[in-house]
Kinemage of the C-alpha trace (Angstrom):
@kinemage 1
@onewidth
@group {chain A} dominant
@subgroup {mainchain}
@vectorlist {calphas} color= white
{ca met a 1} P 16.446 -60.912 38.196
{ca cys a 2} L 15.000 -63.504 35.803
{ca val a 3} L 11.693 -63.454 37.648
{ca phe a 4} L 11.601 -59.499 37.505
{ca arg a 5} L 12.367 -59.699 33.775
{ca lys a 6} L 9.516 -62.144 33.263
{ca leu a 7} L 7.154 -59.947 35.288
{ca thr a 8} L 8.095 -56.813 33.431
{ca ala a 9} L 7.571 -58.621 30.035
{ca phe a 10} L 4.210 -59.930 31.213
{ca ile a 11} L 3.104 -56.389 32.412
{ca phe a 12} L 4.220 -55.029 29.003
{ca val a 13} L 2.126 -57.357 27.094
{ca ile a 14} L -0.980 -56.797 29.219
{ca ala a 15} L -0.565 -53.054 28.624
{ca ile a 16} L -0.350 -53.565 24.777
{ca ile a 17} L -3.556 -55.722 24.870
{ca val a 18} L -5.571 -53.565 27.338
{ca ile a 19} L -4.849 -50.132 26.030
{ca pro a 20} L -6.169 -50.875 22.539
{ca leu a 21} L -9.192 -52.812 24.038
{ca lys a 22} L -9.987 -49.556 25.951
{ca ser a 23} L -9.719 -47.472 22.914
{ca ile a 24} L -12.058 -49.894 21.166
{ca ser a 25} L -14.608 -49.958 23.806
{ca ile a 26} L -14.697 -46.089 23.850
{ca ala a 27} L -15.159 -45.979 20.155
{ca ile a 28} L -17.868 -48.646 20.264
{ca gly a 29} L -19.322 -46.525 23.060
{ca gln a 30} L -19.729 -43.482 20.904
{ca thr a 31} L -23.131 -42.908 19.194
{ca thr a 32} L -23.301 -42.224 15.549
{ca ser a 33} L -24.348 -38.690 16.285
{ca glu a 34} L -21.428 -38.069 18.568
{ca arg a 35} L -19.096 -39.367 15.932
{ca leu a 36} L -20.570 -37.305 13.257
{ca thr a 37} L -20.249 -34.224 15.423
{ca lys a 38} L -16.508 -34.924 15.945
{ca leu a 39} L -16.004 -35.488 12.264
{ca leu a 40} L -17.833 -32.450 11.227
{ca tyr a 41} L -15.902 -30.239 13.683
{ca his a 42} L -12.338 -31.626 12.848
{ca gly a 43} L -13.033 -31.582 9.070
{ca asn a 44} L -14.111 -27.902 9.226
{ca phe a 45} L -11.181 -27.052 11.378
{ca leu a 46} L -8.658 -28.709 8.948
{ca tyr a 47} L -10.582 -26.757 6.035
{ca thr a 48} L -10.222 -23.376 7.932
{ca gln a 49} L -6.338 -24.241 8.354
{ca gly a 50} L -5.997 -24.911 4.602
{ca asn a 51} L -5.415 -28.820 5.181
{ca tyr a 52} L -7.788 -29.586 2.329
{ca gly a 53} L -6.608 -33.036 1.529
{ca gln a 54} L -7.280 -34.302 5.270
{ca ser a 55} L -10.384 -32.244 5.493
{ca leu a 56} L -11.757 -34.155 2.553
{ca lys a 57} L -10.899 -37.514 4.057
{ca leu a 58} L -12.984 -36.661 7.155
{ca phe a 59} L -15.990 -35.294 5.273
{ca trp a 60} L -15.984 -38.415 3.095
{ca thr a 61} L -16.239 -40.458 6.327
{ca val a 62} L -19.196 -38.447 7.139
{ca leu a 63} L -20.911 -39.361 4.076
{ca thr a 64} L -20.413 -43.030 4.955
{ca leu a 65} L -22.373 -42.475 8.175
{ca asp a 66} L -24.822 -39.690 6.698
{ca pro a 67} L -25.074 -39.700 2.946
{ca asn a 68} L -27.322 -36.719 2.844
{ca asn a 69} L -25.332 -34.394 5.070
{ca thr a 70} L -25.532 -31.044 3.208
{ca phe a 71} L -22.840 -29.619 5.361
{ca ala a 72} L -20.344 -32.287 4.378
{ca leu a 73} L -21.372 -32.273 0.648
{ca asp a 74} L -20.887 -28.465 0.660
{ca arg a 75} L -17.497 -28.693 2.406
{ca ile a 76} L -16.155 -31.417 0.190
{ca gly a 77} L -17.158 -29.231 -2.791
{ca met a 78} L -15.156 -26.174 -1.071
{ca asn a 79} L -12.009 -28.553 -0.505
{ca leu a 80} L -12.207 -29.643 -4.169
{ca leu a 81} L -12.481 -26.106 -5.361
{ca lys a 82} L -9.530 -25.123 -3.061
{ca leu a 83} L -7.524 -27.989 -4.687
{ca gly a 84} L -8.389 -26.808 -8.198
{ca asp a 85} L -11.057 -29.437 -9.207
{ca glu a 86} L -13.897 -27.121 -10.066
{ca lys a 87} L -15.971 -29.727 -12.026
{ca asp a 88} L -16.002 -32.279 -9.216
{ca ala a 89} L -16.657 -29.557 -6.637
{ca ile a 90} L -19.835 -28.536 -8.620
{ca lys a 91} L -21.013 -32.179 -8.608
{ca tyr a 92} L -20.949 -32.182 -4.798
{ca phe a 93} L -22.662 -28.723 -4.547
{ca asp a 94} L -25.450 -30.138 -6.843
{ca arg a 95} L -25.915 -33.067 -4.636
{ca ser a 96} L -26.315 -30.792 -1.555
{ca leu a 97} L -28.740 -28.502 -3.578
{ca glu a 98} L -30.804 -31.768 -4.466
{ca ile a 99} L -31.460 -32.115 -0.805
{ca asn a 100} L -31.925 -28.535 0.078
{ca pro a 101} L -32.352 -26.317 -3.058
{ca asn a 102} L -32.432 -23.060 -0.808
{ca asn a 103} L -29.171 -23.491 1.025
{ca thr a 104} L -27.651 -20.069 0.384
{ca ser a 105} L -24.230 -21.101 1.300
{ca thr a 106} L -24.224 -23.775 -1.421
{ca leu a 107} L -25.812 -21.492 -4.031
{ca asn a 108} L -23.104 -19.060 -3.227
{ca asn a 109} L -20.377 -21.585 -3.374
{ca lys a 110} L -21.727 -23.264 -6.772
{ca gly a 111} L -21.843 -19.713 -8.288
{ca trp a 112} L -18.284 -19.012 -7.329
{ca ala a 113} L -17.124 -22.502 -8.648
{ca ile a 114} L -18.954 -21.825 -11.875
{ca ser a 115} L -17.195 -18.467 -12.352
{ca phe a 116} L -13.718 -20.371 -12.517
{ca leu a 117} L -15.066 -22.185 -15.544
{ca glu a 118} L -15.060 -19.213 -17.808
{ca asn a 119} L -18.791 -18.938 -17.425
{ca lys a 120} L -19.070 -15.893 -15.287
{ca thr a 121} L -22.435 -14.763 -16.348
{ca ala a 122} L -24.108 -18.234 -15.513
{ca ala a 123} L -22.635 -17.745 -12.022
{ca leu a 124} L -24.625 -14.587 -11.344
{ca lys a 125} L -27.894 -16.538 -11.215
{ca tyr a 126} L -26.858 -18.591 -8.264
{ca phe a 127} L -25.719 -15.418 -6.499
{ca asp a 128} L -29.143 -13.931 -7.243
{ca lys a 129} L -31.042 -16.747 -5.971
{ca ala a 130} L -29.061 -16.859 -2.718
{ca leu a 131} L -29.559 -13.062 -2.365
{ca ser a 132} L -33.295 -13.514 -2.829
{ca ile a 133} L -33.324 -15.861 0.070
{ca asp a 134} L -30.670 -13.827 2.180
{ca pro a 135} L -30.252 -10.210 0.835
{ca asn a 136} L -27.552 -9.649 3.538
{ca ser a 137} L -25.359 -12.488 2.802
{ca leu a 138} L -21.823 -10.711 2.909
{ca asn a 139} L -20.024 -13.688 1.193
{ca thr a 140} L -22.514 -13.795 -1.547
{ca leu a 141} L -22.629 -9.932 -2.073
{ca val a 142} L -18.730 -9.907 -2.100
{ca asn a 143} L -18.478 -12.827 -4.718
{ca lys a 144} L -21.214 -11.254 -6.941
{ca ala a 145} L -19.190 -7.945 -6.904
{ca lys a 146} L -16.012 -9.997 -7.796
{ca val a 147} L -17.674 -11.633 -10.644
{ca leu a 148} L -19.274 -8.310 -11.813
{ca phe a 149} L -15.779 -6.846 -11.842
{ca leu a 150} L -14.246 -9.734 -13.861
{ca leu a 151} L -17.067 -9.057 -16.409
{ca thr a 152} L -15.786 -5.509 -16.360
{ca lys a 153} L -19.188 -4.326 -15.091
{ca tyr a 154} L -17.395 -1.846 -12.528
{ca gly a 155} L -20.485 0.219 -11.687
{ca asp a 156} L -22.512 -2.805 -10.896
{ca ala a 157} L -19.791 -4.160 -8.930
{ca leu a 158} L -19.318 -1.051 -6.843
{ca thr a 159} L -22.999 -1.029 -6.039
{ca phe a 160} L -22.589 -4.651 -4.474
{ca val a 161} L -19.347 -3.657 -2.683
{ca asp a 162} L -21.067 -0.656 -1.175
{ca lys a 163} L -23.842 -2.974 0.176
{ca val a 164} L -21.464 -5.014 1.811
{ca leu a 165} L -19.561 -2.015 3.445
{ca ala a 166} L -23.026 -0.595 4.508
{ca leu a 167} L -23.566 -3.754 6.496
{ca asp a 168} L -20.010 -4.030 7.676
{ca thr a 169} L -17.637 -1.041 7.364
{ca asn a 170} L -14.558 -2.952 8.281
{ca asn a 171} L -15.250 -5.971 5.775
{ca ser a 172} L -11.705 -6.770 4.490
{ca glu a 173} L -12.929 -8.479 1.399
{ca gly a 174} L -15.339 -5.644 0.423
{ca leu a 175} L -12.600 -3.059 0.991
{ca leu a 176} L -10.100 -4.997 -1.060
{ca val a 177} L -12.545 -5.319 -3.982
{ca lys a 178} L -13.431 -1.721 -3.666
{ca ser a 179} L -9.827 -0.920 -3.752
{ca ile a 180} L -9.345 -2.781 -6.907
{ca ile a 181} L -12.147 -1.312 -8.639
{ca ser a 182} L -10.893 2.168 -7.729
{ca asn a 183} L -7.478 1.134 -9.035
{ca glu a 184} L -9.019 -0.065 -12.406
{ca thr a 185} L -11.065 3.154 -12.912
{ca gly a 186} L -8.048 5.352 -12.391
{ca asn a 187} L -8.604 6.494 -8.743
{ca val a 188} L -5.323 5.445 -7.267
{ca ala a 189} L -5.537 7.646 -4.064
{ca ala a 190} L -8.837 5.984 -3.256
{ca ala a 191} L -7.539 2.649 -3.909
{ca ser a 192} L -4.422 3.158 -1.478
{ca lys a 193} L -6.769 4.528 1.105
{ca leu a 194} L -8.935 1.578 1.141
{ca val a 195} L -5.999 -0.887 1.254
{ca asn a 196} L -4.393 1.046 4.050
{ca lys a 197} L -7.726 0.506 6.068
{ca val a 198} L -7.508 -3.142 5.506
{ca leu a 199} L -4.035 -3.383 6.877
{ca glu a 200} L -5.006 -1.350 9.865
{ca ile a 201} L -7.746 -4.174 10.401
{ca glu a 202} L -5.514 -7.083 9.416
{ca pro a 203} L -1.907 -6.232 9.340
{ca gly a 204} L -0.858 -9.682 8.217
{ca asn a 205} L -3.175 -9.783 5.137
{ca ser a 206} L -0.624 -10.857 2.491
{ca phe a 207} L -2.950 -9.988 -0.272
{ca ala a 208} L -3.423 -6.413 0.834
{ca gln a 209} L 0.347 -6.030 1.561
{ca ser a 210} L 0.992 -7.116 -2.073
{ca leu a 211} L -1.673 -4.865 -3.476
{ca lys a 212} L -0.212 -1.892 -1.375
{ca met a 213} L 3.089 -2.511 -2.820
{ca ser a 214} L 1.698 -2.368 -6.307
{ca leu a 215} L -0.330 0.698 -5.685
{ca asp a 216} L 2.587 2.557 -4.247
{ca gln a 217} L 4.835 1.885 -7.194
{ca lys a 218} L 2.027 3.004 -9.503
{ca ser a 219} L 1.366 6.318 -7.514
{ca lys a 220} L 5.001 7.012 -7.651
{ca val a 221} L 5.092 6.661 -11.463
{ca thr a 222} L 2.027 8.942 -11.943
{ca ile a 223} L 3.558 11.716 -9.966
{ca pro a 224} L 4.547 14.465 -12.458
């Protein structure tokens, strides 16, 4: 029995030593390129899942391996923006734009970040530059429409929303922005129709559900 216990303990110790060594050898065997690919993939996945803090850590690791990785710089900016740190987000967008001034995604993201700093008119020039490079960028068109709406330029906002919906009739963000514009300009029936279409496309869209509830209450109030 004593021999058996000693043998078991010996195997356990060997397992503790060998398994980490195997893991280390795999890690050493990975090329920098392979590691970067994995970090970028997992960092972006965490971002899309709303895990902004963990996503940030992975993209910061990317920068230790590749300081000029524009995707990582852009994603760090977006994570910071989601966490409410607009000023630091802009710093990372600027770093990305120093490397690639024509990166339409980063131009759009910087414009959106600036709009949070009560400088909405200044934000428009970044959307305009992005659209001069890619006139059909749905994200940029939607964001420009949102900022124009916030500037109470409803007609201009509607023009850009209609461009979005001409490119993609089922674009949920475009439909929601148009619904909000319609409501703001007094057309509650049109606003309700648009938000209902969003819920047909995305039944779980919480913002659309909230907007529908608000519009339903408003429409009931206006019935004579």
